[in-house]
N, C-alpha and C positions, 0 to 999 in steps of 0.2 A: 504495501501499499505506500502508494506517494505521501508525504510531510503535509500534512493540516497546518494550512498557518490561522492562527488564533486575530484576525482580525477587526473582531465585533465584538459585540455583546451577544449572548447568546447563541451563541455558534456551536463550543464544548466548552465543555461541565465535566466535572474531574471529580467525583466521589471517594471520598475516603472513609475508612470507620479504624476507627481504635477504641483500648478501654479507655474508661479518666481515672481518674485520683479518688474517685469521689464513693462513700459509702451509701446506698441509697437504701433511705430505713420504709418502712411502708406496715401498715395495721397487718398483714399480709406476709408472716417470716416466709412462703415459697417464692415475695418477690426480694429479697436483703439481695441485696452481693454489689458487686462493685459494675456498672450500667456500660455497655459500651457505645460509643456514639458516633453517628456516622452524618458526614455533613458534605452538603453537595456545595463545590466554587466555580463561580462562574468563571473560568480561564481566561480572560481577556482585562476586563474589570476586578478580576481579585476580590466579588462581592457573591457573602452566602445566601445563594440560595430556595435551603435548604437543608430542613434537621430529621433527624432521630434520634433520642437512646431505649434500648433497653436490655435487662440483666438476660435476657434469654436471645437465642437463637437470631444472630447479627445480621443473615442471609434478610430474615424477617424487615431487621430494619433497617436495610443496606434502599428495602421497596421503595415504601414510608417513609423512607426523606426523601425519593424521587417522585411522588406523586403530594409532597411538601411541598418542595421549588416548584415543580409545575402549577402546583391549585395559587389562586389569592390568595393570600392571609389575611384574618383580621386578628386581632387581641382584644381584650376587656383591659374596662380602665382602671382593673384592680393591677396589674403588670407594670404601669406607673411607665412606656414607653410615650419618645422626647417625641417621636419620630415614628414617620408606615414603615412595616416591609411591604417593597411595591414591588422586588422580582417575582414573574410569573411568566408564563408557559411554555416552552417546551427547545431544547435546541438540537443543534443539526447532528454533532456530534457525546457520547458517553464513555467519557476513562475510569473502566475499574479495573484494578487486580483480578489480573486470570488467576489465582485461586478462590478470587468471588464469581464470578461470569461460569468458570467453567465446575460450580455445584448447579446441581442437576435442578432444585426447589425452585433457586434463587434466577434461573435463566428460564420456566416456564412460566412462574409471576416476570421478569422483567419483558419475554416475549410478549403476555399479555399488555403490557403500557406500549410496547415499543408496536404493538398493533392502531394504536392511534394514535400514538405521538411521533409517529416515523423517525425515529431515532436509530441511530448508526451508534454500534459500541463501537470502542477504542482501549487497546491496553498500550501499559506507559512503556516509551519506546523514541525511537526514532523519526514515529509519528506524530509527538507532542513536544513543546523545549521543559525540560525537566530543571528548566530552574521558577518556571511557571507554578510545576507539581510542587517544589520545593517549597512552593512558601501557602500551599495548601496544609503538606506535612507541618511547619512550624506553627500553624494556627491552631491544629488539634494539641501539638505540643503543649499549648499556653492556654488551653481556651479552661481549666480547671482554674487555676490560680487566678485570669481576669475574672471571670463571670463573676468568683467570693466580693469580688471587690466590691459589688452590688450586694451582697448581704450585710443585714444591718448586723451582726452579728460577729464585728472584726475580731474574735480570737477566733474564731474558725480557721483549719487550718486541714490541707490533703497527708495524707500517705507517704509521704516527698519533703514536709517539713522537719527542723530539727527535733523538737516534739514529738517526735515518732507518734502521734494520736491519727484517725483518721476521723476527718469530716466525714458526719453523721447527717444527709438531708431525704425528704421527702422527692417523690415525683415532683410533686408539684410549687415543689421549693426551686429545683433543677430544671426545671421546664421552665420558671420563669424566668431564674439569672439565661442560662442560658439567649430566649428568647430577647433580654435586655441586654446583655451584651451586645447581638447582633447587630441588631435595629439603630440603640445607640449610639455603640462603639466603633464597635470592626467595620464599620460598613460606612459609616459616615467617615472614617481615617481618611489622612491622606496615601492616596496609592503609592505604592510604593519605585516607581519608572519610570511617574508623569513629575511627581514633586509639588504638585501645587495643587489636581483635581484632587477631591474624594473617590473613591469606591462606587460610591452613590452616583457621583455624578458620570464617571466614564460607565456605569454603564447605561443611563437615563443619555446619554451624547450619541452613545455610538450600538443603540441596539437592531441586530438583524431586523 
């Protein structure tokens, strides 16, 4: 396959999945654990298009994140958002890890989504710019500490903290913190390559 040039928003999205360093608490003991976070980024603007987190079945989380990215998003006032999560629509290409796309359950579910959205699947390689993919990976590694800035309890820590204690949050806590971080901070931050426009502005300026 020839190298894909990412020169507009919603041209290519990157799906990345990683276990995050936060302990999920719940009334249901079956759902306690360290959640898997799946994030989808628009490679041109580096805008976070959607996400999902689960303690089980990360492949199902990947599909849920893709659907979340495609659909319009609204949140109630209790989330305290200063902005809106404006991105929606379908990309022309979706970059996923080979191990994920080779999973039969993921492949079946993704096929159903692709039938209606006409998305072409790519794998990390020469088809996409490695440095741009790396920005998504850096985002994933920084999410736990960055989102905790919006938590009302300043003493909250994660597993990697010097205290050795784990952050224990409810599912609703994590969802609210993730949305707040993505909408009001990360997507509003300056694009690293332009140096003066935000990720949101880059997505709005160069939509397919």
